[in-house]
DOVEXRO-101080 format. One record per residue (C-alpha): residue number from 1; x, y, z. Coordinates in steps of 0.02 Angstrom, whole numbers, plus 32768, in hexadecimal, padded with zeros to 4 digits. Layout:
VOTOR,k,xx,yy,zz
VOTOR,NUM,X,Y,Z;
...
! end
This chain:
VOTOR,k,xx,yy,zz
VOTOR,1,B548,BF59,6576;
VOTOR,2,B4F5,BFF4,6515;
VOTOR,3,B44E,C020,6552;
VOTOR,4,B3BA,BFF5,64F1;
VOTOR,5,B328,C071,64C3;
VOTOR,6,B2B7,C003,6533;
VOTOR,7,B32E,C017,65C7;
VOTOR,8,B345,C0D3,65A4;
VOTOR,9,B284,C0E8,659F;
VOTOR,10,B279,C082,6644;
VOTOR,11,B2F3,C0FB,6694;
VOTOR,12,B2B3,C192,6657;
VOTOR,13,B200,C166,66A0;
VOTOR,14,B253,C15A,6751;
VOTOR,15,B29E,C20F,6745;
VOTOR,16,B23E,C2BA,6770;
VOTOR,17,B20B,C314,66FC;
VOTOR,18,B204,C29E,6671;
VOTOR,19,B199,C226,66D7;
VOTOR,20,B113,C2AE,66C2;
VOTOR,21,B10D,C2BA,6600;
VOTOR,22,B0A7,C24A,659B;
VOTOR,23,B0DC,C19B,6562;
VOTOR,24,B0EA,C1C6,64B1;
VOTOR,25,B169,C265,64E2;
VOTOR,26,B1C4,C1E9,6551;
VOTOR,27,B1DD,C173,64C0;
VOTOR,28,B213,C1F4,6449;
VOTOR,29,B293,C232,64CE;
VOTOR,30,B2D6,C18A,64F4;
VOTOR,31,B2F8,C178,6431;
VOTOR,32,B354,C223,6429;
VOTOR,33,B3BF,C211,64C2;
VOTOR,34,B472,C1F2,64A5;
VOTOR,35,B4D6,C17C,6515;
VOTOR,36,B58F,C1A2,654C;
VOTOR,37,B5FA,C12E,65BC;
VOTOR,38,B67F,C182,6616;
VOTOR,39,B70D,C139,6682;
VOTOR,40,B73C,C16D,6730;
VOTOR,41,B7A9,C219,6723;
VOTOR,42,B759,C241,6675;
VOTOR,43,B73E,C2F6,6659;
VOTOR,44,B685,C2FF,6619;
VOTOR,45,B696,C3B3,65ED;
VOTOR,46,B703,C449,6625;
VOTOR,47,B6D2,C4F4,6654;
VOTOR,48,B6A4,C556,65B5;
VOTOR,49,B68C,C4BF,653D;
VOTOR,50,B5FC,C4BE,64CD;
VOTOR,51,B577,C449,6515;
VOTOR,52,B52B,C3BE,64A5;
VOTOR,53,B48F,C3B3,650E;
VOTOR,54,B44D,C394,65C2;
VOTOR,55,B4A9,C307,661E;
VOTOR,56,B44A,C28E,6688;
VOTOR,57,B49F,C205,66F8;
VOTOR,58,B465,C155,66D9;
VOTOR,59,B4E6,C110,674A;
VOTOR,60,B57D,C146,6797;
VOTOR,61,B5BD,C1E8,67F0;
VOTOR,62,B5F1,C28D,67A1;
VOTOR,63,B645,C31A,67FC;
VOTOR,64,B618,C3D6,67CD;
VOTOR,65,B68C,C460,67F6;
VOTOR,66,B67C,C51B,67D5;
VOTOR,67,B6DE,C58F,6775;
VOTOR,68,B765,C598,67F0;
VOTOR,69,B772,C4E3,6807;
VOTOR,70,B71B,C4D7,68AA;
VOTOR,71,B6A7,C433,68BE;
VOTOR,72,B5F5,C45C,68C8;
VOTOR,73,B59E,C3C1,68A1;
VOTOR,74,B5B4,C2F7,68A7;
VOTOR,75,B523,C2C2,6834;
VOTOR,76,B4DA,C216,6834;
VOTOR,77,B452,C1B2,67D7;
VOTOR,78,B3B9,C213,6788;
VOTOR,79,B422,C2B4,67A3;
VOTOR,80,B432,C324,670B;
VOTOR,81,B4B0,C3AE,66F1;
VOTOR,82,B4EB,C429,6668;
VOTOR,83,B43E,C484,666B;
VOTOR,84,B483,C52D,66A2;
VOTOR,85,B500,C538,660D;
VOTOR,86,B485,C501,6594;
VOTOR,87,B40E,C588,65D0;
VOTOR,88,B49B,C60D,65CC;
VOTOR,89,B4DB,C5FF,650F;
VOTOR,90,B508,C54A,6511;
VOTOR,91,B5B7,C554,6562;
VOTOR,92,B5E1,C4F7,65FE;
VOTOR,93,B5E3,C56C,66A2;
VOTOR,94,B625,C4D3,6707;
VOTOR,95,B697,C43F,66DE;
VOTOR,96,B66D,C383,66FD;
VOTOR,97,B6D4,C2F3,671A;
VOTOR,98,B6A3,C243,6735;
VOTOR,99,B6CF,C20B,67EC;
VOTOR,100,B69D,C155,67C4;
VOTOR,101,B681,C0F3,6719;
VOTOR,102,B5D8,C139,66E4;
VOTOR,103,B55A,C136,665A;
VOTOR,104,B50C,C1CF,6622;
VOTOR,105,B46F,C1F4,65B9;
VOTOR,106,B479,C29B,6550;
VOTOR,107,B3E1,C2FB,6523;
VOTOR,108,B41A,C355,647D;
VOTOR,109,B415,C418,649F;
VOTOR,110,B387,C433,6418;
VOTOR,111,B31C,C3A9,645F;
VOTOR,112,B33C,C3ED,6510;
VOTOR,113,B301,C494,64D4;
VOTOR,114,B26C,C44F,6481;
VOTOR,115,B240,C3EE,651E;
VOTOR,116,B23B,C487,658A;
VOTOR,117,B1D1,C4EB,6511;
VOTOR,118,B154,C45C,64EE;
VOTOR,119,B13D,C412,65A6;
VOTOR,120,B11A,C488,6637;
VOTOR,121,B14D,C40B,66B4;
VOTOR,122,B1FB,C3FF,6667;
VOTOR,123,B1F8,C4C0,6657;
VOTOR,124,B1CC,C4D4,6708;
VOTOR,125,B255,C452,673D;
VOTOR,126,B2E8,C4B4,66EB;
VOTOR,127,B2AB,C55E,6713;
VOTOR,128,B313,C56F,67AC;
VOTOR,129,B2CB,C622,67D6;
VOTOR,130,B233,C5CC,6831;
VOTOR,131,B1D3,C670,680A;
VOTOR,132,B120,C676,6830;
VOTOR,133,B0A8,C6E4,67D8;
VOTOR,134,B061,C769,6858;
VOTOR,135,AFA9,C77A,6860;
VOTOR,136,AF34,C7E3,68C5;
VOTOR,137,AEF6,C7AC,6973;
VOTOR,138,AE43,C778,695F;
VOTOR,139,ADD9,C718,69D7;
VOTOR,140,AD7C,C6AF,6957;
VOTOR,141,AE1E,C668,690E;
VOTOR,142,AE7D,C649,69AC;
VOTOR,143,AE91,C59A,69E3;
VOTOR,144,AE45,C55D,6A80;
VOTOR,145,AEDE,C531,6AD8;
VOTOR,146,AF0A,C5E4,6ACF;
VOTOR,147,AE6A,C626,6B1A;
VOTOR,148,AE5B,C59F,6B9C;
VOTOR,149,AE83,C5A9,6C57;
VOTOR,150,AEFC,C510,6C73;
VOTOR,151,AEEB,C4A0,6D09;
VOTOR,152,AE34,C4D0,6D30;
VOTOR,153,ADF7,C4B8,6DEA;
VOTOR,154,ADA5,C40E,6DFB;
VOTOR,155,AD4A,C39E,6E85;
VOTOR,156,AD0B,C2FA,6E92;
VOTOR,157,AC64,C2B5,6E67;
VOTOR,158,AC44,C296,6F27;
VOTOR,159,AC7A,C33E,6F66;
VOTOR,160,ABEE,C396,6FC7;
VOTOR,161,ABA8,C42C,6F70;
VOTOR,162,ABCE,C49B,700E;
VOTOR,163,AC88,C470,6FF1;
VOTOR,164,AC76,C490,6F39;
VOTOR,165,AC30,C533,6F5A;
VOTOR,166,ACBF,C561,6FD3;
VOTOR,167,AD3D,C52F,6F55;
VOTOR,168,ACE8,C5A3,6ECE;
VOTOR,169,ACE9,C633,6F4A;
VOTOR,170,AD9A,C61E,6F86;
VOTOR,171,ADDC,C602,6ECF;
VOTOR,172,AD78,C68E,6E8C;
VOTOR,173,AD35,C628,6DF8;
VOTOR,174,AC81,C606,6DC2;
VOTOR,175,AC88,C54E,6D9F;
VOTOR,176,ACD8,C4A7,6DD1;
VOTOR,177,ACF9,C419,6D5E;
VOTOR,178,ACC6,C36C,6D9F;
VOTOR,179,AD54,C2F1,6D76;
VOTOR,180,AD80,C232,6DB3;
VOTOR,181,AE1C,C1CD,6D87;
VOTOR,182,AE9A,C221,6D18;
VOTOR,183,AE3F,C2C0,6D08;
VOTOR,184,ADAD,C270,6CA7;
VOTOR,185,AD2E,C2F6,6C99;
VOTOR,186,AC7E,C2BB,6CE7;
VOTOR,187,AC26,C368,6CEF;
VOTOR,188,AC26,C415,6D15;
VOTOR,189,ABD9,C47E,6DAB;
VOTOR,190,ABBE,C531,6DA1;
VOTOR,191,AB84,C5BF,6E19;
VOTOR,192,AAE0,C5C4,6DC1;
VOTOR,193,AAC8,C4FF,6DE6;
VOTOR,194,AAEA,C525,6EA9;
VOTOR,195,AA6A,C5AE,6EA3;
VOTOR,196,A9ED,C563,6E3C;
VOTOR,197,A9F1,C4B2,6E71;
VOTOR,198,AA37,C4B1,6F1F;
VOTOR,199,A9F7,C550,6F6F;
VOTOR,200,A955,C562,6F10;
VOTOR,201,A928,C4AE,6F31;
VOTOR,202,A960,C4AD,6FE3;
VOTOR,203,A9D1,C415,6FCD;
VOTOR,204,AA4C,C3E3,705A;
VOTOR,205,AAF4,C435,705A;
VOTOR,206,AB45,C37E,705A;
VOTOR,207,AAF0,C360,6FB8;
VOTOR,208,AB7C,C311,6F40;
VOTOR,209,ABA0,C383,6EB1;
VOTOR,210,AB7F,C2EB,6E41;
VOTOR,211,AAC1,C2FB,6E62;
VOTOR,212,AABF,C3AF,6E1F;
VOTOR,213,AB51,C3B6,6DA2;
VOTOR,214,AB32,C3C5,6CE8;
VOTOR,215,AB61,C31D,6CB1;
VOTOR,216,ABC5,C2F9,6C0B;
VOTOR,217,ABCF,C3BA,6BE7;
VOTOR,218,ABF4,C3F9,6B3D;
VOTOR,219,ACAF,C3F9,6B1E;
VOTOR,220,AD33,C432,6AA1;
VOTOR,221,ADE4,C3FF,6A75;
VOTOR,222,AE7C,C46D,6A89;
VOTOR,223,AE85,C478,69CA;
VOTOR,224,ADDF,C4D0,69C5;
VOTOR,225,ADD9,C57E,6996;
VOTOR,226,AD7F,C615,69EB;
VOTOR,227,ACED,C61C,6974;
VOTOR,228,ACC3,C564,69A5;
VOTOR,229,ACC1,C598,6A5B;
VOTOR,230,AC54,C637,6A3A;
VOTOR,231,ABDB,C5D4,69CB;
VOTOR,232,ABC7,C545,6A4F;
VOTOR,233,ABB5,C5C4,6ADB;
VOTOR,234,AB20,C621,6A74;
VOTOR,235,AAD0,C58C,6A32;
VOTOR,236,AACD,C529,6AD2;
VOTOR,237,AAC0,C5C2,6B44;
VOTOR,238,AB4F,C586,6BB6;
VOTOR,239,ABD9,C5F4,6C01;
VOTOR,240,AC5F,C572,6C1F;
VOTOR,241,ACB3,C4FB,6BA7;
VOTOR,242,AD21,C476,6BE2;
VOTOR,243,ADAF,C44D,6B75;
VOTOR,244,ADD7,C38F,6B68;
VOTOR,245,AE69,C32E,6B0B;
VOTOR,246,AE67,C270,6B0A;
VOTOR,247,ADD9,C269,6B8E;
VOTOR,248,AE3F,C2D5,6C01;
VOTOR,249,AE17,C379,6C3C;
VOTOR,250,AE98,C405,6C08;
VOTOR,251,AE4A,C4A6,6C1D;
VOTOR,252,ADAB,C50B,6C2C;
VOTOR,253,AD69,C5A3,6BC9;
VOTOR,254,ACF1,C61D,6C13;
VOTOR,255,AC96,C6BA,6BD4;
VOTOR,256,AD0A,C717,6C4E;
VOTOR,257,ADA8,C6CC,6BF3;
VOTOR,258,AD62,C704,6B4C;
VOTOR,259,AD4A,C7BB,6B8F;
VOTOR,260,ADF2,C7BD,6BD1;
VOTOR,261,AE4A,C77B,6B38;
VOTOR,262,ADEC,C80A,6AD0;
VOTOR,263,AE1D,C889,6B58;
VOTOR,264,AED5,C858,6B6D;
VOTOR,265,AF41,C8BF,6AF4;
VOTOR,266,AFEC,C920,6B19;
VOTOR,267,AF94,C9C0,6AF1;
VOTOR,268,AF16,C9A6,6B7A;
VOTOR,269,AF92,C973,6BFB;
VOTOR,270,B006,CA09,6BCB;
VOTOR,271,AF6D,CA76,6BE9;
VOTOR,272,AF3F,CA23,6C96;
VOTOR,273,AFF3,CA2C,6CD1;
VOTOR,274,B005,CAEA,6C98;
VOTOR,275,AF7A,CB14,6D14;
VOTOR,276,AFA1,CA9F,6DA3;
VOTOR,277,AFB1,CAE7,6E4A;
VOTOR,278,B01D,CA6E,6E97;
VOTOR,279,B098,C9DB,6E69;
VOTOR,280,B017,C962,6EB1;
VOTOR,281,AF9D,C99B,6E36;
VOTOR,282,B01B,C992,6DA6;
VOTOR,283,B04A,C8DC,6DE2;
VOTOR,284,AF92,C8B2,6DC2;
VOTOR,285,AFAC,C8E0,6D0F;
VOTOR,286,B05E,C893,6CF2;
VOTOR,287,B012,C7EE,6D36;
VOTOR,288,AFBE,C7E1,6C8F;
VOTOR,289,B066,C7EB,6C27;
VOTOR,290,B066,C722,6C24;
VOTOR,291,AFB4,C72C,6BD6;
VOTOR,292,AFE6,C7B3,6B5C;
VOTOR,293,B086,C746,6B28;
VOTOR,294,B015,C6B1,6B0B;
VOTOR,295,AF95,C711,6A9B;
VOTOR,296,B025,C772,6A38;
VOTOR,297,B081,C6CC,6A1C;
VOTOR,298,AFE6,C66B,69F5;
VOTOR,299,AFAC,C6F4,6980;
VOTOR,300,B051,C6E4,6917;
VOTOR,301,B0A4,C780,694E;
VOTOR,302,B160,C78A,6922;
VOTOR,303,B1CE,C777,69B6;
VOTOR,304,B217,C826,699D;
VOTOR,305,B167,C86C,69A6;
VOTOR,306,B13E,C801,6A3E;
VOTOR,307,B1DA,C83A,6AA7;
VOTOR,308,B1BA,C8F8,6A77;
VOTOR,309,B108,C8F9,6AAE;
VOTOR,310,B136,C8A2,6B4E;
VOTOR,311,B1D2,C91D,6B72;
VOTOR,312,B15C,C9B1,6B4E;
VOTOR,313,B0FD,C97B,6BE9;
VOTOR,314,B192,C97A,6C4C;
VOTOR,315,B1C2,CA22,6C0B;
VOTOR,316,B116,CA69,6C3A;
VOTOR,317,B11E,CA24,6CE1;
VOTOR,318,B1D5,CA60,6CFE;
VOTOR,319,B198,CB18,6CC7;
VOTOR,320,B0FC,CB19,6D39;
VOTOR,321,B15D,CAE0,6DCF;
VOTOR,322,B1E1,CB6E,6DAF;
VOTOR,323,B143,CBDD,6DAA;
VOTOR,324,B100,CB98,6E4B;
VOTOR,325,B1B1,CBA7,6E9A;
VOTOR,326,B1B6,CC5C,6E6E;
VOTOR,327,B10A,CC78,6EB8;
VOTOR,328,B149,CC23,6F54;
VOTOR,329,B1F8,CC74,6F69;
VOTOR,330,B1D7,CD18,6F12;
VOTOR,331,B224,CD6B,6E78;
VOTOR,332,B2DA,CD1F,6E4C;
VOTOR,333,B363,CD9C,6E8C;
VOTOR,334,B3C5,CD86,6DE5;
VOTOR,335,B39A,CD31,6D3D;
VOTOR,336,B3A4,CC74,6D37;
VOTOR,337,B38D,CBEE,6CB4;
VOTOR,338,B34D,CB38,6CDD;
VOTOR,339,B396,CAB5,6C56;
VOTOR,340,B36E,CA09,6C3F;
VOTOR,341,B3EF,C98F,6C06;
VOTOR,342,B3F5,C8CD,6BEA;
VOTOR,343,B356,C881,6B97;
VOTOR,344,B2EF,C91E,6BBE;
VOTOR,345,B370,C98D,6B72;
VOTOR,346,B369,C929,6ACE;
VOTOR,347,B2A7,C91B,6ACF;
VOTOR,348,B2BB,C863,6AD5;
VOTOR,349,B25A,C83A,6B7D;
VOTOR,350,B1FC,C78B,6B82;
VOTOR,351,B18A,C740,6C09;
VOTOR,352,B22B,C72D,6C75;
VOTOR,353,B27D,C7D8,6C9B;
VOTOR,354,B2DE,C820,6D26;
VOTOR,355,B30B,C8DD,6D3B;
VOTOR,356,B3B1,C91E,6CF7;
VOTOR,357,B3BC,C9EA,6D0D;
VOTOR,358,B426,CA7B,6D38;
VOTOR,359,B414,CB34,6D59;
VOTOR,360,B473,CBBB,6D02;
VOTOR,361,B47B,CC54,6D6E;
VOTOR,362,B4A1,CD13,6D45;
VOTOR,363,B555,CD42,6D6C;
VOTOR,364,B51A,CDC3,6DE0;
VOTOR,365,B4DE,CD3E,6E56;
VOTOR,366,B524,CD34,6F03;
VOTOR,367,B54B,CC9D,6F6A;
VOTOR,368,B4C7,CCC2,6FE1;
VOTOR,369,B443,CCD0,6F51;
VOTOR,370,B482,CC2C,6F02;
VOTOR,371,B483,CBCE,6FA9;
VOTOR,372,B3E1,CC15,6FDB;
VOTOR,373,B359,CC4A,6F60;
VOTOR,374,B39F,CBDE,6ED2;
VOTOR,375,B3C2,CB42,6F39;
VOTOR,376,B30B,CB51,6F7A;
VOTOR,377,B2C8,CB62,6EC4;
VOTOR,378,B330,CAC8,6E89;
VOTOR,379,B2F0,CA67,6F1C;
VOTOR,380,B23C,CA97,6EFC;
VOTOR,381,B243,CA72,6E47;
VOTOR,382,B2A2,C9CC,6E58;
VOTOR,383,B233,C988,6EE9;
VOTOR,384,B19A,C9B9,6E77;
VOTOR,385,B1E1,C95D,6DE4;
VOTOR,386,B1F6,C8C8,6E51;
VOTOR,387,B14A,C8D0,6E8D;
VOTOR,388,B110,C8CD,6DD9;
VOTOR,389,B171,C82F,6DBD;
VOTOR,390,B213,C871,6D75;
VOTOR,391,B285,C821,6E01;
VOTOR,392,B329,C870,6E3F;
VOTOR,393,B3B5,C856,6DCC;
VOTOR,394,B426,C7C7,6E0F;
VOTOR,395,B4C2,C822,6DDF;
VOTOR,396,B485,C8C2,6E3E;
VOTOR,397,B496,C91F,6D97;
VOTOR,398,B405,C999,6DDC;
VOTOR,399,B3F6,CA5C,6E06;
VOTOR,400,B3F0,CA2B,6EBA;
VOTOR,401,B4AB,C9FA,6EAE;
VOTOR,402,B502,CA9D,6ECF;
VOTOR,403,B585,CA65,6E4D;
VOTOR,404,B4F8,CA70,6DC8;
VOTOR,405,B4AD,CB18,6E0E;
VOTOR,406,B533,CB9E,6DD6;
VOTOR,407,B54A,CC49,6D89;
VOTOR,408,B57B,CC50,6CCF;
VOTOR,409,B62E,CC74,6CF8;
VOTOR,410,B647,CBCA,6D4B;
VOTOR,411,B5E3,CB6E,6CC5;
VOTOR,412,B65E,CBB6,6C47;
VOTOR,413,B6E9,CB77,6CA9;
VOTOR,414,B69B,CAD1,6CB1;
VOTOR,415,B68C,CABE,6BF7;
VOTOR,416,B744,CB0A,6BDB;
VOTOR,417,B78A,CA93,6C5D;
VOTOR,418,B72A,C9F6,6C1F;
VOTOR,419,B76A,CA1C,6B68;
VOTOR,420,B825,CA4B,6B9F;
VOTOR,421,B831,C9B6,6C0A;
VOTOR,422,B7BF,C927,6BCA;
VOTOR,423,B7CC,C8A8,6C5D;
VOTOR,424,B75A,C81C,6C64;
VOTOR,425,B6E1,C882,6CE0;
VOTOR,426,B6EF,C917,6C66;
VOTOR,427,B6BB,C8AE,6BDB;
VOTOR,428,B61F,C86F,6C37;
VOTOR,429,B5E9,C916,6C6B;
VOTOR,430,B60B,C95F,6BBE;
VOTOR,431,B59F,C8D9,6B7A;
VOTOR,432,B512,C914,6BEE;
VOTOR,433,B539,C9C9,6BD6;
VOTOR,434,B526,C9C6,6B16;
VOTOR,435,B474,C995,6B22;
VOTOR,436,B43D,CA36,6B82;
VOTOR,437,B39F,CA88,6B51;
VOTOR,438,B357,CB24,6BA6;
VOTOR,439,B2AD,CAFC,6BF4;
VOTOR,440,B27A,CB9B,6C5F;
VOTOR,441,B2C0,CC42,6C97;
VOTOR,442,B32E,CCC0,6C40;
VOTOR,443,B368,CC7C,6B9E;
VOTOR,444,B3EA,CCF8,6B70;
VOTOR,445,B457,CCA2,6BEF;
VOTOR,446,B469,CC0F,6B72;
VOTOR,447,B487,CC7B,6ADB;
VOTOR,448,B52E,CC51,6A79;
VOTOR,449,B562,CBDB,6B0A;
VOTOR,450,B53D,CB3D,6AA2;
VOTOR,451,B587,CB7E,6A02;
VOTOR,452,B62E,CBB8,6A53;
VOTOR,453,B637,CB16,6AB1;
VOTOR,454,B61F,CAB0,6A18;
VOTOR,455,B6A0,CB15,69B1;
VOTOR,456,B726,CB04,6A38;
VOTOR,457,B6FF,CA49,6A59;
VOTOR,458,B707,CA1B,6998;
VOTOR,459,B7AC,CA73,698A;
VOTOR,460,B7FF,CA0D,6A0E;
VOTOR,461,B82B,C967,69BF;
VOTOR,462,B85A,C90F,6A67;
VOTOR,463,B7B1,C943,6AA8;
VOTOR,464,B759,C8FF,6A14;
VOTOR,465,B7BC,C85E,6A23;
VOTOR,466,B786,C853,6ADC;
VOTOR,467,B6D4,C869,6AB7;
VOTOR,468,B6DA,C7E6,6A2E;
VOTOR,469,B72A,C76E,6AA4;
VOTOR,470,B6A0,C78D,6B2C;
VOTOR,471,B619,C770,6A9D;
VOTOR,472,B660,C6BF,6A89;
VOTOR,473,B646,C68A,6B3B;
VOTOR,474,B595,C65E,6B25;
VOTOR,475,B58C,C5C7,6AA2;
VOTOR,476,B4FA,C57A,6A48;
VOTOR,477,B4C0,C4CE,6A8F;
VOTOR,478,B511,C460,6A0F;
VOTOR,479,B555,C3B0,6A29;
VOTOR,480,B5AC,C368,6992;
VOTOR,481,B573,C2BA,69BC;
VOTOR,482,B4C3,C2D6,6A0A;
VOTOR,483,B48F,C367,69AC;
VOTOR,484,B45A,C3DC,6A3A;
VOTOR,485,B4B6,C3F2,6ADB;
VOTOR,486,B444,C3F6,6B74;
VOTOR,487,B46A,C429,6C20;
VOTOR,488,B4C0,C39D,6C78;
VOTOR,489,B485,C3B6,6D32;
VOTOR,490,B424,C419,6DAE;
VOTOR,491,B370,C455,6DB0;
VOTOR,492,B374,C46F,6CED;
VOTOR,493,B3C8,C3CD,6CBC;
VOTOR,494,B3A5,C38E,6C0A;
VOTOR,495,B35B,C43C,6BD1;
VOTOR,496,B3A8,C4BB,6B56;
VOTOR,497,B3C3,C56A,6BA6;
VOTOR,498,B36A,C5CB,6B16;
VOTOR,499,B3A1,C66E,6B61;
VOTOR,500,B464,C654,6B8D;
VOTOR,501,B484,C5DC,6B06;
VOTOR,502,B3FB,C60F,6A8D;
VOTOR,503,B3DE,C6D1,6A7C;
VOTOR,504,B472,C708,6ADA;
VOTOR,505,B4FA,C6CF,6A64;
VOTOR,506,B49B,C73B,69DA;
VOTOR,507,B484,C7C6,6A4F;
VOTOR,508,B53C,C7D1,6A70;
VOTOR,509,B56D,C7BA,69B9;
VOTOR,510,B4F3,C848,6986;
VOTOR,511,B548,C8B7,6A0F;
VOTOR,512,B5EF,C89B,69BD;
VOTOR,513,B5AB,C8BC,6907;
VOTOR,514,B55D,C95F,6955;
VOTOR,515,B607,C991,69A7;
VOTOR,516,B66E,C972,690A;
VOTOR,517,B5EB,C9D3,689D;
VOTOR,518,B5CA,CA54,6917;
VOTOR,519,B519,CA25,690A;
VOTOR,520,B4A2,CA89,6986;
VOTOR,521,B413,CA0B,6995;
VOTOR,522,B410,C9A7,6A2F;
VOTOR,523,B38A,C927,69F6;
VOTOR,524,B3E0,C88A,69C9;
VOTOR,525,B37F,C868,6920;
VOTOR,526,B38F,C919,68EF;
VOTOR,527,B443,C916,6915;
VOTOR,528,B459,C881,689A;
VOTOR,529,B3ED,C8CE,681A;
VOTOR,530,B45F,C970,681C;
VOTOR,531,B4F4,C907,681F;
VOTOR,532,B4C0,C8B8,677C;
VOTOR,533,B49C,C963,6728;
VOTOR,534,B540,C9A8,675D;
VOTOR,535,B5AB,C910,6721;
VOTOR,536,B5DD,C8CF,67CF;
VOTOR,537,B582,C834,679C;
VOTOR,538,B56D,C7E7,66EB;
VOTOR,539,B4C7,C7DD,669C;
VOTOR,540,B4B8,C718,66B4;
VOTOR,541,B51B,C71D,6760;
VOTOR,542,B49A,C796,67A2;
VOTOR,543,B403,C73E,6757;
VOTOR,544,B43D,C698,67A2;
VOTOR,545,B45D,C6EA,684E;
VOTOR,546,B3AF,C74B,6852;
VOTOR,547,B356,C6AB,681F;
VOTOR,548,B3B1,C647,689E;
VOTOR,549,B38F,C6CF,6927;
VOTOR,550,B2D7,C6DA,68FF;
VOTOR,551,B2BC,C626,6909;
VOTOR,552,B328,C612,69B8;
VOTOR,553,B2C5,C6B2,69F8;
VOTOR,554,B217,C675,69C2;
VOTOR,555,B23B,C5C2,6A04;
VOTOR,556,B25E,C60C,6AAF;
VOTOR,557,B1C2,C670,6AAA;
VOTOR,558,B156,C5DF,6A71;
VOTOR,559,B197,C578,6B01;
VOTOR,560,B167,C605,6B7A;
VOTOR,561,B0C1,C610,6B41;
VOTOR,562,B0A9,C552,6B46;
VOTOR,563,B0D2,C558,6BFD;
VOTOR,564,B05E,C5E4,6C1C;
VOTOR,565,AFD7,C589,6BC5;
VOTOR,566,AFFE,C4F9,6C3D;
VOTOR,567,AFE6,C567,6CCF;
VOTOR,568,B0A3,C56E,6D02;
VOTOR,569,B119,C604,6CFF;
VOTOR,570,B183,C623,6C60;
VOTOR,571,B239,C602,6C65;
VOTOR,572,B2C4,C5DB,6BE1;
VOTOR,573,B2E7,C52D,6BFF;
VOTOR,574,B2AA,C4C2,6B68;
VOTOR,575,B2A5,C40D,6B6C;
VOTOR,576,B2D3,C3CC,6AB6;
VOTOR,577,B262,C33A,6AC9;
VOTOR,578,B1DA,C3B6,6AC1;
VOTOR,579,B20C,C3DD,6A08;
VOTOR,580,B1DF,C374,6978;
VOTOR,581,B26C,C332,6903;
VOTOR,582,B248,C3B6,688B;
VOTOR,583,B256,C446,6911;
VOTOR,584,B2ED,C3F8,695B;
VOTOR,585,B349,C3F3,68A9;
VOTOR,586,B319,C4AB,6889;
VOTOR,587,B359,C4E7,693B;
VOTOR,588,B3F8,C48A,692D;
VOTOR,589,B418,C4D5,687B;
VOTOR,590,B3F3,C58B,68C8;
VOTOR,591,B46F,C55C,695E;
VOTOR,592,B4F9,C527,68D4;
VOTOR,593,B4E5,C5C5,687E;
VOTOR,594,B503,C62B,690E;
VOTOR,595,B59D,C5BD,693D;
VOTOR,596,B5D8,C5D9,6899;
VOTOR,597,B5BF,C696,68A0;
VOTOR,598,B623,C691,6950;
VOTOR,599,B6B2,C635,68F1;
VOTOR,600,B6AE,C6B3,6870;
VOTOR,601,B6B9,C74A,68E4;
VOTOR,602,B73F,C6F8,6952;
VOTOR,603,B7AC,C6BE,68C9;
VOTOR,604,B7A1,C76C,6875;
VOTOR,605,B801,C7AE,690E;
VOTOR,606,B86F,C71A,6928;
VOTOR,607,B82C,C6FA,69C4;
VOTOR,608,B7FA,C63C,69AD;
VOTOR,609,B8AB,C616,6963;
! end
């Protein structure tokens, strides 16, 4: 039976983002929708067809395939499709076929564009870039959840004041929140309370804190902003503001927290590290990186800005450690160059980073000097980086490994060999080495090496084919039936690996584009932009991939920042259940774009059959 306007309207009210527009707009849209019934096996549209509008599945299942015929999605009720083609000239960039008898609603193309223009919620939903406008990091407009210390120290109402004092001393804090039950806040006690109410009045040390605490203290919610905190502190002359959500204590903000927030910046941290006298002194600075991450992400900074600033800190620490090593070991016997590879090389470090580095030595170096002075220098710097939180590379891609501490003639032979005989190990090593970036030492040692290597590699079609195959090893976490494919077992079961299955597939693709286009940039986003300018990527393909990468990378950083705010260490393992339906939809679309680009680059060389 055909759908009535009332049935269409009821359905639209159950589908986001149409559930968020006004009733009048919903009614108009219901009248404008067309209904199409398709039988199993019917081609809804083929690649390159003109699209009549946006398709919305009322019932049934539709299979979406990319331009090479590879399946990318099985879509069910309330899913829409065809929007990418509509927003790229009106021609289908995929193909769609009914896997079951299905009923489709079609929002005509002109109505679809009008909806996007008139309704912000619909425009945001179909803007798959997920871009956030950057703004300045200002204390007054920063949310309390960013400013607060999560998991504040607490005690029970019956705790003796002496025990409370000892806890504050041992934990190096100036207050304790008094809670009962499920973190229900009862009061707060401060160092001033202990001195003014216990010592000054001569109360027994076994007095319960409930007798001296400030009961029902002033509180704020996590959604409050910095100006709320400042105004409350000044008006009430208090230095501690508990943060409460749903009656439960979730954090606390002190005057010290506000001071630290204003003081923490990458420039200040770089300055402190540049004059540090030891790795331990630097470690006290790098320990603030998670807080910096939270502030930058909370302030709306784009992911490439956040990772660049965090990487700058690692670069400064490395250069300072090199200087300290030379102070200890004496001047180097021959020129050397310390280089970073991996995420530091690409200037893409996040809150979770190990170290990947190597040493280029002048060809005049002797074996004794390499195994003596430079081995000691490498150990000093790598040990110092580990002290600063940049853990040793699990794959031993470090200058402390004799293989990666060699004279230039050996390095040239490495690259020549990897290009001439691109076996699986050579592919892996080449991937790392194409991300090399000089950090400190004698820069002329790196001159012309990258250019000559790129030129030789790009001319070798077999090497390029192997690099393309290597770039397809990490696949986006897509499941045809369930949407997002999570890790099936182990410590991180049911999560998405936002590094290896999120950003790494794009990093690998960008490296191939750089190889084929002889692009000297090592940063992933810079490579994609230059690949577009050189014609390695079409304008639309580059735009889609850049938007997808931005969304994936920023989702990863948001996840890490959220963990830090909760008092946990940042990691790359995201629970999809933590995302809204809106966020999951956009993230999956981003993964589909990456999968499509992988399919395209593979079919372009005949590697995927």
